[in-house]
C-alpha positions in Angstrom: 0.0 0.0 0.0 2.9 2.4 0.7 4.1 1.9 -2.8 0.6 2.9 -4.1 0.3 6.1 -2.2 3.9 7.2 -1.6 6.4 9.1 -3.7 4.0 11.5 -5.3 2.6 14.9 -4.6 -0.6 15.1 -2.5 -3.6 16.8 -3.9 -6.7 18.1 -2.0 -9.0 19.5 -4.6 -12.6 20.3 -3.5 -14.8 19.3 -6.4 -14.0 16.4 -8.6 -16.2 15.7 -11.6 -17.2 12.5 -9.9 -15.7 9.8 -7.6 -15.9 6.0 -7.3 -15.0 3.5 -4.7 -12.5 0.6 -5.1 -11.6 -2.4 -3.0 -9.7 -5.6 -3.9 -9.3 -9.2 -2.6 -12.1 -9.1 0.0 -11.7 -12.9 -0.1 -14.3 -13.7 2.6 -14.8 -17.2 3.9 -16.1 -18.7 7.1 -12.6 -19.9 7.8 -9.9 -19.4 10.5 -7.3 -16.8 9.9 -4.3 -18.2 8.0 -1.1 -16.1 8.3 -2.1 -12.5 7.4 -5.4 -13.5 5.8 -8.2 -12.9 8.2 -11.1 -14.4 6.2 -14.0 -13.9 8.6 -13.0 -10.3 9.3 -13.7 -9.3 5.7 -17.4 -9.0 6.5 -16.8 -6.3 9.1 -14.2 -4.6 6.8 -16.8 -4.3 4.0 -19.3 -2.9 6.5 -16.7 -0.3 7.6 -15.9 0.5 4.0 -19.6 0.9 3.3 -19.9 3.5 6.0 -16.8 5.4 4.8 -18.0 5.4 1.2 -21.5 6.5 2.2 -19.9 9.8 3.3 -18.0 10.1 0.1 -21.0 9.7 -2.3 -19.3 7.8 -5.1 -21.1 7.3 -8.3 -20.2 3.6 -8.3 -18.2 1.0 -6.4 -16.0 -1.7 -8.0 -14.4 -4.7 -6.4 -11.4 -6.1 -8.3 -11.8 -9.8 -7.8 -11.4 -12.6 -5.3 -14.7 -11.5 -3.7 -14.7 -14.8 -1.8 -12.0 -17.3 -0.9 -13.9 -20.6 -1.1 -17.4 -22.1 -1.1 -20.6 -20.9 -2.9 -22.1 -20.3 0.5 -19.6 -17.4 1.0 -21.5 -15.5 -1.7 -24.7 -15.9 0.3 -23.0 -14.2 3.3 -21.0 -11.5 1.7 -23.3 -10.3 -1.2 -26.1 -9.0 1.1 -23.5 -6.9 2.9 -21.8 -5.6 -0.2 -25.1 -4.8 -1.9 -26.2 -2.5 0.9 -24.2 0.2 -0.8 -26.8 2.4 -2.5 -24.9 3.0 -5.7 -24.2 0.9 -8.8 -21.8 -2.0 -8.0 -19.5 -3.7 -10.4 -17.5 -6.9 -10.1 -14.3 -8.2 -11.6 -13.6 -12.0 -11.6 -10.6 -13.2 -9.6 -9.0 -16.7 -9.4 -10.5 -17.5 -6.0 -14.0 -16.7 -7.4 -13.9 -19.7 -9.7 -15.5 -22.1 -7.2 -18.1 -23.1 -9.8 -18.4 -22.8 -13.6 -17.9 -19.3 -14.9 -21.5 -18.9 -16.0 -22.7 -19.7 -12.4 -20.4 -17.1 -10.8 -21.3 -14.4 -13.4 -25.0 -14.9 -12.7 -24.5 -15.0 -9.0 -22.7 -11.7 -9.0 -25.2 -10.1 -11.4 -22.5 -9.4 -14.0 -23.6 -8.8 -17.6 -20.7 -11.0 -18.8 -17.2 -12.2 -17.6 -15.8 -9.2 -19.4 -17.7 -6.0 -20.2 -17.6 -2.2 -20.3 -19.7 0.6 -18.8 -19.6 4.3 -19.3 -20.1 7.7 -17.7 -20.0 11.0 -19.7 -16.5 11.3 -21.2 -15.3 8.0 -19.7 -15.2 4.3 -20.5 -14.5 1.7 -17.9 -13.4 -1.7 -19.3 -13.6 -4.8 -17.1 -11.4 -7.8 -18.1 -11.5 -11.5 -17.2 -7.9 -12.6 -16.5 -9.0 -16.2 -16.1 -10.6 -16.6 -19.5 -7.7 -18.9 -20.3 -6.6 -20.9 -17.2 -5.0 -24.1 -16.1 -8.3 -26.0 -16.4 -8.7 -25.5 -20.2 -6.5 -26.8 -23.0 -5.5 -23.4 -24.4 -4.6 -22.2 -20.9 -2.6 -25.3 -20.1 -0.7 -25.1 -23.3 0.3 -21.5 -22.5 1.2 -22.4 -18.9 3.4 -25.2 -20.1 5.2 -22.8 -22.5 5.8 -20.3 -19.7 7.1 -23.0 -17.4 9.6 -24.1 -20.1 10.8 -20.5 -20.3 11.2 -20.2 -16.5 8.6 -17.4 -16.3 7.9 -16.4 -12.6 4.2 -16.0 -13.4 3.9 -19.6 -14.6 1.5 -20.3 -11.7 -1.9 -22.0 -11.7 -3.3 -19.1 -9.7 -2.8 -16.9 -12.8 -4.5 -16.9 -16.2 -4.8 -15.0 -19.5 -7.2 -12.9 -21.4 -6.7 -14.8 -24.6 -6.8 -13.7 -28.2 -10.6 -13.0 -28.4 -10.7 -10.9 -25.3 -7.6 -9.0 -26.3 -9.1 -8.1 -29.6 -12.3 -7.0 -27.8 -10.2 -4.8 -25.5 -8.5 -3.1 -28.4 -11.8 -2.4 -30.0 -13.2 -0.9 -26.8 -10.2 1.4 -26.5 -10.3 2.5 -30.1 -14.0 3.3 -29.8 -13.3 5.3 -26.6 -10.6 7.3 -28.5 -12.9 7.9 -31.4 -15.5 9.3 -29.1 -13.1 11.5 -27.2 -13.4 9.4 -24.1 -10.8 8.5 -21.5 -10.6 4.9 -20.3 -9.7 3.0 -17.2 -9.1 -0.7 -17.4 -10.0 -3.0 -14.5 -8.6 -6.6 -14.1 -7.9 -8.8 -11.1 -4.4 -9.6 -12.4 -1.5 -7.1 -12.8 -0.1 -6.5 -16.3 3.0 -4.4 -15.7 5.9 -6.2 -13.9 7.0 -3.0 -12.1 3.6 -2.7 -10.4 3.6 -6.0 -8.6 5.6 -9.1 -7.6 6.3 -10.9 -10.9 4.8 -14.2 -9.9 1.3 -12.5 -10.0 1.3 -11.3 -13.6 -1.2 -12.2 -16.2 0.2 -14.9 -18.5 -0.3 -12.7 -21.5 0.7 -9.5 -19.8 3.1 -8.4 -22.5 0.4 -8.5 -25.2 -2.0 -6.6 -22.9 0.5 -3.8 -22.1 1.3 -3.5 -25.8 -2.4 -2.9 -26.5 -2.6 -0.3 -23.7 0.5 1.4 -25.0 -1.0 1.8 -28.4 -4.3 3.3 -27.3 -4.3 7.0 -26.4 -7.6 6.8 -24.5 -6.1 4.8 -21.6 -5.1 6.6 -18.4 -4.9 3.8 -15.9 -5.0 0.1 -15.3 -6.3 -1.0 -11.9 -5.9 -4.5 -10.4 -5.7 -6.6 -7.3 -4.2 -10.1 -6.9 -0.8 -9.1 -5.4 -2.0 -8.5 -1.8 0.9 -6.1 -1.0 -0.3 -3.5 -3.6 2.0 -1.6 -5.9 2.3 1.2 -8.4 4.2 2.0 -11.6 3.9 4.3 -14.6 4.6 3.4 -18.2 4.2 5.7 -21.2 1.8 7.9 -19.2 -0.4 5.1 -18.1 -0.7 4.5 -14.4 -0.7 0.9 -13.2 -2.1 0.5 -9.7 -2.2 -2.8 -7.7 -4.7 -2.2 -4.8 -3.8 -3.9 -1.5 -5.9 -6.9 -0.3 -8.7 -6.2 2.1 -8.3 -9.7 3.5 -4.8 -8.8 4.7 -5.3 -5.1 5.6 -7.5 -3.0 7.9 -10.6 -1.5 6.3 -9.2 2.0 6.6 -6.1 0.8 4.7 -7.9 -1.1 1.9 -11.0 1.0 1.1 -10.2 3.5 -1.6 -11.8 6.5 -3.4 -10.8 7.7 -6.9 -11.6 11.3 -7.6 -11.8 12.2 -11.3 -10.7 15.7 -12.3 -10.3 17.2 -15.8 -6.6 16.5 -15.9 -5.9 13.8 -13.3 -7.1 11.1 -11.0 -6.5 11.3 -7.3 -6.4 8.0 -5.5 -6.9 8.2 -1.7 -8.0 6.2 1.2 -11.7 6.7 1.9 -12.2 9.4 4.5 -8.8 11.0 3.9 -8.7 14.5 2.3 -5.6 13.9 0.2 -4.1 11.2 -2.0 -1.9 10.5 -4.9 -2.4 12.5 -8.1 -2.1 10.7 -11.4 -1.8 13.1 -14.2 -3.2 12.3 -17.7 -0.9 12.0 -20.6 
């Protein structure tokens, strides 16, 4: 989290165009604490975050995947708490969410699809599914085996890939955004830029994804979870933020607000007056 908010100027501007809430890796389960992961405590943390965000008045809230840790029953406990927030809520799929077939999880979370986009005036928000190719399907297993032969640190079964079809869709979304004069933020559970995380957490096809982002002028930021420590890096004017895991951090250290201004984003902890300014290229 320190890497996310440190080493940048603080901004305290009174009137953003709009704001939205972000949390990552809630990872609730009715299970005993294991190391730094306090699974049961995530319910109380979401409630605290809900109270903090109610004062912030975000236009939407998005959670960046690993909503639960295990068991379909975990959705039954966590969703009613999460859904108390009286604003639109969006979900990103994470590796721990795949405790049933994808279609079941997408329906349970009320998502329009595993990957999708939504808009606000002047903005396009693109949600990716980083497990579209995974270790349980032939295409994903072939890619994983290639990465293992190359000694890639992200050759792990807990990662996945967008795959060719979704990458093509991402490129189209970003081209359309540019043609309409929109700015874009991309959301995924998995990090794409090595400098923004520990390398064993990267998407399997992260190089292809970053190449797409580099080529599209609409993109201002890529937001993800997965690496519970959090992180930040900038490349070619695009800000890559890895948000720290709620399951391993206190609510007041893992509940974020993003303020949108004409020339920058400001990322801050909910309830705090200042944050990190991310200027647009």
